[in-house]
PDB file of the backbone (N, CA, C, O) and the ligand in Angstrom, with CONECT records:
HET     ZN  A 101       1
ATOM      1  N   MET A   1       0.837  -1.200   0.000  1.00  0.00           N
ATOM      2  CA  MET A   1       0.000   0.000   0.000  1.00  0.00           C
ATOM      3  C   MET A   1       0.874   1.253   0.000  1.00  0.00           C
ATOM      4  O   MET A   1       0.447   2.299   0.488  1.00  0.00           O
ATOM      5  N   GLY A   2       2.086   1.162  -0.539  1.00  0.00           N
ATOM      6  CA  GLY A   2       3.010   2.285  -0.492  1.00  0.00           C
ATOM      7  C   GLY A   2       2.563   3.489  -1.285  1.00  0.00           C
ATOM      8  O   GLY A   2       2.999   4.608  -1.014  1.00  0.00           O
ATOM      9  N   LEU A   3       1.689   3.276  -2.273  1.00  0.00           N
ATOM     10  CA  LEU A   3       1.286   4.384  -3.119  1.00  0.00           C
ATOM     11  C   LEU A   3       0.612   5.494  -2.329  1.00  0.00           C
ATOM     12  O   LEU A   3       0.769   6.671  -2.657  1.00  0.00           O
ATOM     13  N   PHE A   4      -0.119   5.143  -1.319  1.00  0.00           N
ATOM     14  CA  PHE A   4      -0.901   6.140  -0.596  1.00  0.00           C
ATOM     15  C   PHE A   4      -0.421   6.293   0.837  1.00  0.00           C
ATOM     16  O   PHE A   4      -1.170   6.741   1.706  1.00  0.00           O
ATOM     17  N   SER A   5       0.814   5.925   1.078  1.00  0.00           N
ATOM     18  CA  SER A   5       1.259   5.884   2.470  1.00  0.00           C
ATOM     19  C   SER A   5       1.543   7.258   3.040  1.00  0.00           C
ATOM     20  O   SER A   5       1.462   7.449   4.253  1.00  0.00           O
ATOM     21  N   LYS A   6       1.875   8.221   2.189  1.00  0.00           N
ATOM     22  CA  LYS A   6       2.249   9.511   2.752  1.00  0.00           C
ATOM     23  C   LYS A   6       1.019  10.363   3.043  1.00  0.00           C
ATOM     24  O   LYS A   6       0.022  10.319   2.322  1.00  0.00           O
ATOM     25  N   ASN A   7       1.115  11.121   4.095  1.00  0.00           N
ATOM     26  CA  ASN A   7       0.041  12.025   4.513  1.00  0.00           C
ATOM     27  C   ASN A   7      -1.258  11.290   4.806  1.00  0.00           C
ATOM     28  O   ASN A   7      -2.336  11.882   4.750  1.00  0.00           O
ATOM     29  N   ARG A   8      -1.163  10.045   5.107  1.00  0.00           N
ATOM     30  CA  ARG A   8      -2.398   9.307   5.378  1.00  0.00           C
ATOM     31  C   ARG A   8      -2.784   9.455   6.841  1.00  0.00           C
ATOM     32  O   ARG A   8      -2.014   9.128   7.745  1.00  0.00           O
ATOM     33  N   GLU A   9      -3.980   9.948   7.048  1.00  0.00           N
ATOM     34  CA  GLU A   9      -4.486  10.035   8.410  1.00  0.00           C
ATOM     35  C   GLU A   9      -5.512   8.934   8.612  1.00  0.00           C
ATOM     36  O   GLU A   9      -6.474   8.823   7.852  1.00  0.00           O
ATOM     37  N   VAL A  10      -5.308   8.139   9.616  1.00  0.00           N
ATOM     38  CA  VAL A  10      -6.178   7.005   9.878  1.00  0.00           C
ATOM     39  C   VAL A  10      -6.974   7.273  11.141  1.00  0.00           C
ATOM     40  O   VAL A  10      -6.419   7.692  12.157  1.00  0.00           O
ATOM     41  N   GLY A  11      -8.281   7.030  11.075  1.00  0.00           N
ATOM     42  CA  GLY A  11      -9.099   7.223  12.257  1.00  0.00           C
ATOM     43  C   GLY A  11     -10.562   7.054  11.934  1.00  0.00           C
ATOM     44  O   GLY A  11     -10.926   6.771  10.792  1.00  0.00           O
ATOM     45  N   PRO A  12     -11.405   7.226  12.937  1.00  0.00           N
ATOM     46  CA  PRO A  12     -12.841   7.084  12.716  1.00  0.00           C
ATOM     47  C   PRO A  12     -13.375   8.192  11.827  1.00  0.00           C
ATOM     48  O   PRO A  12     -12.868   9.314  11.839  1.00  0.00           O
ATOM     49  N   VAL A  13     -14.400   7.868  11.059  1.00  0.00           N
ATOM     50  CA  VAL A  13     -15.002   8.799  10.113  1.00  0.00           C
ATOM     51  C   VAL A  13     -16.507   8.804  10.340  1.00  0.00           C
ATOM     52  O   VAL A  13     -17.121   7.747  10.485  1.00  0.00           O
ATOM     53  N   SER A  14     -17.091   9.977  10.370  1.00  0.00           N
ATOM     54  CA  SER A  14     -18.542  10.071  10.481  1.00  0.00           C
ATOM     55  C   SER A  14     -19.110  10.644   9.197  1.00  0.00           C
ATOM     56  O   SER A  14     -18.590  11.623   8.662  1.00  0.00           O
ATOM     57  N   VAL A  15     -20.177  10.034   8.701  1.00  0.00           N
ATOM     58  CA  VAL A  15     -20.878  10.510   7.523  1.00  0.00           C
ATOM     59  C   VAL A  15     -22.344  10.648   7.883  1.00  0.00           C
ATOM     60  O   VAL A  15     -22.968   9.701   8.362  1.00  0.00           O
ATOM     61  N   ALA A  16     -22.893  11.839   7.650  1.00  0.00           N
ATOM     62  CA  ALA A  16     -24.294  12.106   7.958  1.00  0.00           C
ATOM     63  C   ALA A  16     -24.618  11.770   9.418  1.00  0.00           C
ATOM     64  O   ALA A  16     -25.716  11.318   9.743  1.00  0.00           O
ATOM     65  N   GLY A  17     -23.651  11.999  10.265  1.00  0.00           N
ATOM     66  CA  GLY A  17     -23.874  11.812  11.685  1.00  0.00           C
ATOM     67  C   GLY A  17     -23.708  10.390  12.184  1.00  0.00           C
ATOM     68  O   GLY A  17     -23.928  10.110  13.362  1.00  0.00           O
ATOM     69  N   ASN A  18     -23.320   9.489  11.287  1.00  0.00           N
ATOM     70  CA  ASN A  18     -23.131   8.101  11.690  1.00  0.00           C
ATOM     71  C   ASN A  18     -21.678   7.696  11.495  1.00  0.00           C
ATOM     72  O   ASN A  18     -21.077   7.981  10.459  1.00  0.00           O
ATOM     73  N   GLU A  19     -21.128   7.041  12.483  1.00  0.00           N
ATOM     74  CA  GLU A  19     -19.750   6.599  12.369  1.00  0.00           C
ATOM     75  C   GLU A  19     -19.665   5.403  11.428  1.00  0.00           C
ATOM     76  O   GLU A  19     -20.436   4.451  11.546  1.00  0.00           O
ATOM     77  N   LEU A  20     -18.728   5.464  10.503  1.00  0.00           N
ATOM     78  CA  LEU A  20     -18.550   4.345   9.573  1.00  0.00           C
ATOM     79  C   LEU A  20     -17.959   3.150  10.303  1.00  0.00           C
ATOM     80  O   LEU A  20     -17.024   3.287  11.092  1.00  0.00           O
ATOM     81  N   VAL A  21     -18.515   1.981  10.030  1.00  0.00           N
ATOM     82  CA  VAL A  21     -17.982   0.725  10.536  1.00  0.00           C
ATOM     83  C   VAL A  21     -17.800  -0.195   9.334  1.00  0.00           C
ATOM     84  O   VAL A  21     -18.727  -0.389   8.547  1.00  0.00           O
ATOM     85  N   CYS A  22     -16.616  -0.754   9.197  1.00  0.00           N
ATOM     86  CA  CYS A  22     -16.357  -1.628   8.052  1.00  0.00           C
ATOM     87  C   CYS A  22     -17.280  -2.841   8.109  1.00  0.00           C
ATOM     88  O   CYS A  22     -17.312  -3.539   9.123  1.00  0.00           O
ATOM     89  N   PRO A  23     -18.035  -3.107   7.034  1.00  0.00           N
ATOM     90  CA  PRO A  23     -18.948  -4.269   7.025  1.00  0.00           C
ATOM     91  C   PRO A  23     -18.202  -5.590   6.887  1.00  0.00           C
ATOM     92  O   PRO A  23     -18.791  -6.656   7.066  1.00  0.00           O
ATOM     93  N   VAL A  24     -16.937  -5.529   6.575  1.00  0.00           N
ATOM     94  CA  VAL A  24     -16.179  -6.762   6.373  1.00  0.00           C
ATOM     95  C   VAL A  24     -15.492  -7.193   7.669  1.00  0.00           C
ATOM     96  O   VAL A  24     -15.631  -8.335   8.107  1.00  0.00           O
ATOM     97  N   CYS A  25     -14.746  -6.260   8.279  1.00  0.00           N
ATOM     98  CA  CYS A  25     -13.936  -6.655   9.431  1.00  0.00           C
ATOM     99  C   CYS A  25     -14.346  -5.943  10.715  1.00  0.00           C
ATOM    100  O   CYS A  25     -13.830  -6.257  11.788  1.00  0.00           O
ATOM    101  N   GLY A  26     -15.280  -4.974  10.614  1.00  0.00           N
ATOM    102  CA  GLY A  26     -15.762  -4.304  11.805  1.00  0.00           C
ATOM    103  C   GLY A  26     -14.876  -3.184  12.310  1.00  0.00           C
ATOM    104  O   GLY A  26     -15.123  -2.628  13.381  1.00  0.00           O
ATOM    105  N   SER A  27     -13.853  -2.850  11.556  1.00  0.00           N
ATOM    106  CA  SER A  27     -12.940  -1.790  11.975  1.00  0.00           C
ATOM    107  C   SER A  27     -13.599  -0.416  11.874  1.00  0.00           C
ATOM    108  O   SER A  27     -14.524  -0.221  11.085  1.00  0.00           O
ATOM    109  N   ARG A  28     -13.124   0.521  12.666  1.00  0.00           N
ATOM    110  CA  ARG A  28     -13.554   1.919  12.551  1.00  0.00           C
ATOM    111  C   ARG A  28     -12.393   2.821  12.160  1.00  0.00           C
ATOM    112  O   ARG A  28     -12.492   4.042  12.273  1.00  0.00           O
ATOM    113  N   ASP A  29     -11.315   2.242  11.711  1.00  0.00           N
ATOM    114  CA  ASP A  29     -10.160   3.034  11.283  1.00  0.00           C
ATOM    115  C   ASP A  29     -10.135   3.112   9.763  1.00  0.00           C
ATOM    116  O   ASP A  29      -9.973   2.103   9.078  1.00  0.00           O
ATOM    117  N   PHE A  30     -10.297   4.316   9.254  1.00  0.00           N
ATOM    118  CA  PHE A  30     -10.331   4.534   7.819  1.00  0.00           C
ATOM    119  C   PHE A  30      -9.351   5.629   7.446  1.00  0.00           C
ATOM    120  O   PHE A  30      -9.042   6.509   8.251  1.00  0.00           O
ATOM    121  N   TRP A  31      -8.866   5.562   6.211  1.00  0.00           N
ATOM    122  CA  TRP A  31      -8.134   6.688   5.648  1.00  0.00           C
ATOM    123  C   TRP A  31      -8.867   7.147   4.404  1.00  0.00           C
ATOM    124  O   TRP A  31      -9.634   6.393   3.806  1.00  0.00           O
ATOM    125  N   GLN A  32      -8.628   8.384   4.022  1.00  0.00           N
ATOM    126  CA  GLN A  32      -9.431   9.037   2.998  1.00  0.00           C
ATOM    127  C   GLN A  32      -8.623   9.259   1.736  1.00  0.00           C
ATOM    128  O   GLN A  32      -7.429   9.557   1.787  1.00  0.00           O
ATOM    129  N   ARG A  33      -9.288   9.110   0.606  1.00  0.00           N
ATOM    130  CA  ARG A  33      -8.694   9.511  -0.657  1.00  0.00           C
ATOM    131  C   ARG A  33      -9.793  10.055  -1.544  1.00  0.00           C
ATOM    132  O   ARG A  33     -10.980   9.847  -1.292  1.00  0.00           O
ATOM    133  N   GLU A  34      -9.374  10.763  -2.595  1.00  0.00           N
ATOM    134  CA  GLU A  34     -10.326  11.307  -3.552  1.00  0.00           C
ATOM    135  C   GLU A  34     -10.103  10.610  -4.885  1.00  0.00           C
ATOM    136  O   GLU A  34      -8.967  10.338  -5.273  1.00  0.00           O
ATOM    137  N   THR A  35     -11.191  10.326  -5.576  1.00  0.00           N
ATOM    138  CA  THR A  35     -11.090   9.704  -6.885  1.00  0.00           C
ATOM    139  C   THR A  35     -11.894  10.519  -7.875  1.00  0.00           C
ATOM    140  O   THR A  35     -13.077  10.778  -7.657  1.00  0.00           O
ATOM    141  N   GLN A  36     -11.255  10.928  -8.969  1.00  0.00           N
ATOM    142  CA  GLN A  36     -11.979  11.675  -9.986  1.00  0.00           C
ATOM    143  C   GLN A  36     -12.880  10.729 -10.760  1.00  0.00           C
ATOM    144  O   GLN A  36     -12.470   9.630 -11.135  1.00  0.00           O
ATOM    145  N   LEU A  37     -14.107  11.162 -10.995  1.00  0.00           N
ATOM    146  CA  LEU A  37     -15.101  10.280 -11.593  1.00  0.00           C
ATOM    147  C   LEU A  37     -15.129  10.333 -13.116  1.00  0.00           C
ATOM    148  O   LEU A  37     -15.748   9.474 -13.744  1.00  0.00           O
ATOM    149  N   ASN A  38     -14.479  11.314 -13.722  1.00  0.00           N
ATOM    150  CA  ASN A  38     -14.577  11.421 -15.187  1.00  0.00           C
ATOM    151  C   ASN A  38     -13.525  10.548 -15.861  1.00  0.00           C
ATOM    152  O   ASN A  38     -12.653  11.038 -16.578  1.00  0.00           O
ATOM    153  N   THR A  39     -13.626   9.265 -15.617  1.00  0.00           N
ATOM    154  CA  THR A  39     -12.690   8.333 -16.234  1.00  0.00           C
ATOM    155  C   THR A  39     -13.173   7.976 -17.631  1.00  0.00           C
ATOM    156  O   THR A  39     -14.296   8.310 -18.009  1.00  0.00           O
ATOM    157  N   THR A  40     -12.345   7.314 -18.380  1.00  0.00           N
ATOM    158  CA  THR A  40     -12.736   6.873 -19.718  1.00  0.00           C
ATOM    159  C   THR A  40     -13.964   5.972 -19.637  1.00  0.00           C
ATOM    160  O   THR A  40     -14.861   6.061 -20.475  1.00  0.00           O
ATOM    161  N   GLY A  41     -13.999   5.122 -18.648  1.00  0.00           N
ATOM    162  CA  GLY A  41     -15.141   4.234 -18.515  1.00  0.00           C
ATOM    163  C   GLY A  41     -16.424   4.990 -18.284  1.00  0.00           C
ATOM    164  O   GLY A  41     -17.466   4.636 -18.835  1.00  0.00           O
ATOM    165  N   MET A  42     -16.358   6.040 -17.465  1.00  0.00           N
ATOM    166  CA  MET A  42     -17.541   6.845 -17.219  1.00  0.00           C
ATOM    167  C   MET A  42     -17.996   7.530 -18.507  1.00  0.00           C
ATOM    168  O   MET A  42     -19.194   7.635 -18.770  1.00  0.00           O
ATOM    169  N   THR A  43     -17.032   7.998 -19.308  1.00  0.00           N
ATOM    170  CA  THR A  43     -17.393   8.656 -20.560  1.00  0.00           C
ATOM    171  C   THR A  43     -18.097   7.680 -21.492  1.00  0.00           C
ATOM    172  O   THR A  43     -19.082   8.039 -22.138  1.00  0.00           O
ATOM    173  N   LEU A  44     -17.606   6.464 -21.565  1.00  0.00           N
ATOM    174  CA  LEU A  44     -18.228   5.456 -22.414  1.00  0.00           C
ATOM    175  C   LEU A  44     -19.651   5.163 -21.957  1.00  0.00           C
ATOM    176  O   LEU A  44     -20.511   4.821 -22.769  1.00  0.00           O
ATOM    177  N   LEU A  45     -19.895   5.296 -20.675  1.00  0.00           N
ATOM    178  CA  LEU A  45     -21.229   5.027 -20.145  1.00  0.00           C
ATOM    179  C   LEU A  45     -22.136   6.248 -20.243  1.00  0.00           C
ATOM    180  O   LEU A  45     -23.275   6.218 -19.776  1.00  0.00           O
ATOM    181  N   GLY A  46     -21.635   7.324 -20.850  1.00  0.00           N
ATOM    182  CA  GLY A  46     -22.438   8.527 -20.968  1.00  0.00           C
ATOM    183  C   GLY A  46     -22.506   9.319 -19.682  1.00  0.00           C
ATOM    184  O   GLY A  46     -23.422  10.118 -19.486  1.00  0.00           O
ATOM    185  N   LEU A  47     -21.544   9.101 -18.807  1.00  0.00           N
ATOM    186  CA  LEU A  47     -21.558   9.788 -17.517  1.00  0.00           C
ATOM    187  C   LEU A  47     -20.432  10.815 -17.444  1.00  0.00           C
ATOM    188  O   LEU A  47     -19.911  11.098 -16.365  1.00  0.00           O
ATOM    189  N   ASP A  48     -20.060  11.374 -18.599  1.00  0.00           N
ATOM    190  CA  ASP A  48     -18.929  12.303 -18.574  1.00  0.00           C
ATOM    191  C   ASP A  48     -19.318  13.652 -17.984  1.00  0.00           C
ATOM    192  O   ASP A  48     -18.475  14.545 -17.900  1.00  0.00           O
ATOM    193  N   TRP A  49     -20.564  13.821 -17.575  1.00  0.00           N
ATOM    194  CA  TRP A  49     -20.942  14.996 -16.797  1.00  0.00           C
ATOM    195  C   TRP A  49     -20.307  14.948 -15.409  1.00  0.00           C
ATOM    196  O   TRP A  49     -20.218  15.957 -14.710  1.00  0.00           O
ATOM    197  N   ALA A  50     -19.875  13.767 -15.037  1.00  0.00           N
ATOM    198  CA  ALA A  50     -19.409  13.572 -13.660  1.00  0.00           C
ATOM    199  C   ALA A  50     -17.966  14.027 -13.503  1.00  0.00           C
ATOM    200  O   ALA A  50     -17.105  13.263 -13.066  1.00  0.00           O
ATOM    201  N   ASN A  51     -17.715  15.264 -13.861  1.00  0.00           N
ATOM    202  CA  ASN A  51     -16.363  15.795 -13.726  1.00  0.00           C
ATOM    203  C   ASN A  51     -16.146  16.296 -12.307  1.00  0.00           C
ATOM    204  O   ASN A  51     -15.888  17.478 -12.082  1.00  0.00           O
ATOM    205  N   VAL A  52     -16.251  15.396 -11.374  1.00  0.00           N
ATOM    206  CA  VAL A  52     -16.172  15.739  -9.967  1.00  0.00           C
ATOM    207  C   VAL A  52     -15.343  14.674  -9.255  1.00  0.00           C
ATOM    208  O   VAL A  52     -15.047  13.613  -9.805  1.00  0.00           O
ATOM    209  N   ASN A  53     -14.986  14.987  -8.040  1.00  0.00           N
ATOM    210  CA  ASN A  53     -14.266  14.017  -7.232  1.00  0.00           C
ATOM    211  C   ASN A  53     -15.213  13.329  -6.269  1.00  0.00           C
ATOM    212  O   ASN A  53     -16.040  13.974  -5.625  1.00  0.00           O
ATOM    213  N   SER A  54     -15.086  12.024  -6.177  1.00  0.00           N
ATOM    214  CA  SER A  54     -15.791  11.315  -5.126  1.00  0.00           C
ATOM    215  C   SER A  54     -14.843  11.153  -3.945  1.00  0.00           C
ATOM    216  O   SER A  54     -13.622  11.194  -4.100  1.00  0.00           O
ATOM    217  N   THR A  55     -15.414  10.971  -2.785  1.00  0.00           N
ATOM    218  CA  THR A  55     -14.622  10.756  -1.590  1.00  0.00           C
ATOM    219  C   THR A  55     -14.650   9.282  -1.240  1.00  0.00           C
ATOM    220  O   THR A  55     -15.716   8.671  -1.179  1.00  0.00           O
ATOM    221  N   ASN A  56     -13.491   8.720  -1.013  1.00  0.00           N
ATOM    222  CA  ASN A  56     -13.394   7.320  -0.625  1.00  0.00           C
ATOM    223  C   ASN A  56     -12.856   7.233   0.791  1.00  0.00           C
ATOM    224  O   ASN A  56     -11.934   7.959   1.162  1.00  0.00           O
ATOM    225  N   PHE A  57     -13.432   6.350   1.571  1.00  0.00           N
ATOM    226  CA  PHE A  57     -12.881   6.005   2.874  1.00  0.00           C
ATOM    227  C   PHE A  57     -12.495   4.542   2.828  1.00  0.00           C
ATOM    228  O   PHE A  57     -13.328   3.672   2.574  1.00  0.00           O
ATOM    229  N   VAL A  58     -11.227   4.282   3.076  1.00  0.00           N
ATOM    230  CA  VAL A  58     -10.700   2.937   2.911  1.00  0.00           C
ATOM    231  C   VAL A  58     -10.371   2.356   4.281  1.00  0.00           C
ATOM    232  O   VAL A  58      -9.664   2.970   5.080  1.00  0.00           O
ATOM    233  N   CYS A  59     -10.893   1.168   4.535  1.00  0.00           N
ATOM    234  CA  CYS A  59     -10.615   0.500   5.805  1.00  0.00           C
ATOM    235  C   CYS A  59      -9.117   0.232   5.924  1.00  0.00           C
ATOM    236  O   CYS A  59      -8.497  -0.329   5.021  1.00  0.00           O
ATOM    237  N   ASP A  60      -8.551   0.642   7.050  1.00  0.00           N
ATOM    238  CA  ASP A  60      -7.112   0.491   7.234  1.00  0.00           C
ATOM    239  C   ASP A  60      -6.724  -0.954   7.534  1.00  0.00           C
ATOM    240  O   ASP A  60      -5.543  -1.300   7.511  1.00  0.00           O
ATOM    241  N   HIS A  61      -7.712  -1.793   7.812  1.00  0.00           N
ATOM    242  CA  HIS A  61      -7.395  -3.172   8.197  1.00  0.00           C
ATOM    243  C   HIS A  61      -7.548  -4.143   7.029  1.00  0.00           C
ATOM    244  O   HIS A  61      -6.680  -4.987   6.808  1.00  0.00           O
ATOM    245  N   CYS A  62      -8.653  -4.029   6.276  1.00  0.00           N
ATOM    246  CA  CYS A  62      -8.887  -5.013   5.212  1.00  0.00           C
ATOM    247  C   CYS A  62      -8.927  -4.382   3.828  1.00  0.00           C
ATOM    248  O   CYS A  62      -8.915  -5.101   2.829  1.00  0.00           O
ATOM    249  N   GLY A  63      -8.973  -3.055   3.745  1.00  0.00           N
ATOM    250  CA  GLY A  63      -8.943  -2.406   2.450  1.00  0.00           C
ATOM    251  C   GLY A  63     -10.295  -2.176   1.823  1.00  0.00           C
ATOM    252  O   GLY A  63     -10.376  -1.660   0.708  1.00  0.00           O
ATOM    253  N   TYR A  64     -11.367  -2.550   2.516  1.00  0.00           N
ATOM    254  CA  TYR A  64     -12.704  -2.277   1.979  1.00  0.00           C
ATOM    255  C   TYR A  64     -12.868  -0.774   1.769  1.00  0.00           C
ATOM    256  O   TYR A  64     -12.453   0.015   2.617  1.00  0.00           O
ATOM    257  N   MET A  65     -13.470  -0.369   0.644  1.00  0.00           N
ATOM    258  CA  MET A  65     -13.547   1.047   0.319  1.00  0.00           C
ATOM    259  C   MET A  65     -14.983   1.516   0.171  1.00  0.00           C
ATOM    260  O   MET A  65     -15.764   0.957  -0.599  1.00  0.00           O
ATOM    261  N   PHE A  66     -15.311   2.551   0.923  1.00  0.00           N
ATOM    262  CA  PHE A  66     -16.591   3.235   0.758  1.00  0.00           C
ATOM    263  C   PHE A  66     -16.426   4.319  -0.294  1.00  0.00           C
ATOM    264  O   PHE A  66     -15.383   4.970  -0.370  1.00  0.00           O
ATOM    265  N   TRP A  67     -17.466   4.511  -1.109  1.00  0.00           N
ATOM    266  CA  TRP A  67     -17.482   5.596  -2.098  1.00  0.00           C
ATOM    267  C   TRP A  67     -18.619   6.534  -1.755  1.00  0.00           C
ATOM    268  O   TRP A  67     -19.747   6.102  -1.515  1.00  0.00           O
ATOM    269  N   PHE A  68     -18.318   7.810  -1.733  1.00  0.00           N
ATOM    270  CA  PHE A  68     -19.366   8.813  -1.514  1.00  0.00           C
ATOM    271  C   PHE A  68     -19.330   9.818  -2.651  1.00  0.00           C
ATOM    272  O   PHE A  68     -18.319  10.481  -2.884  1.00  0.00           O
ATOM    273  N   HIS A  69     -20.440   9.920  -3.350  1.00  0.00           N
ATOM    274  CA  HIS A  69     -20.555  10.923  -4.391  1.00  0.00           C
ATOM    275  C   HIS A  69     -20.752  12.282  -3.731  1.00  0.00           C
ATOM    276  O   HIS A  69     -21.512  12.394  -2.768  1.00  0.00           O
ATOM    277  N   PRO A  70     -20.082  13.312  -4.230  1.00  0.00           N
ATOM    278  CA  PRO A  70     -20.263  14.639  -3.618  1.00  0.00           C
ATOM    279  C   PRO A  70     -21.689  15.149  -3.819  1.00  0.00           C
ATOM    280  O   PRO A  70     -22.345  14.837  -4.812  1.00  0.00           O
ATOM    281  N   GLU A  71     -22.139  15.926  -2.870  1.00  0.00           N
ATOM    282  CA  GLU A  71     -23.473  16.515  -3.000  1.00  0.00           C
ATOM    283  C   GLU A  71     -23.450  17.547  -4.108  1.00  0.00           C
ATOM    284  O   GLU A  71     -22.481  18.289  -4.266  1.00  0.00           O
ATOM    285  N   ARG A  72     -24.521  17.587  -4.868  1.00  0.00           N
ATOM    286  CA  ARG A  72     -24.570  18.497  -6.003  1.00  0.00           C
ATOM    287  C   ARG A  72     -25.670  19.518  -5.812  1.00  0.00           C
ATOM    288  O   ARG A  72     -25.869  20.378  -6.669  1.00  0.00           O
TER     289      ARG A  72
HETATM  290 ZN    ZN A 101     -12.267  -3.665   7.099  1.00  0.00          ZN2+
END
């Protein structure tokens, strides 16, 4: 996981007032990354309007990743 090792802050995350709990391993330690949604695949699907960043919270224990689309 060296690609994202720098500046990674790991800890509990709350979304809409609820603390995230990993559905796979039950961990509450997540780190955050942003993923741009306007990929080639999205363009092929006719979703190239999605020129925005989604927020990902990745479980620090098993790697399960939550995706949150930004509010529009
Ligand atoms: Zn997990």
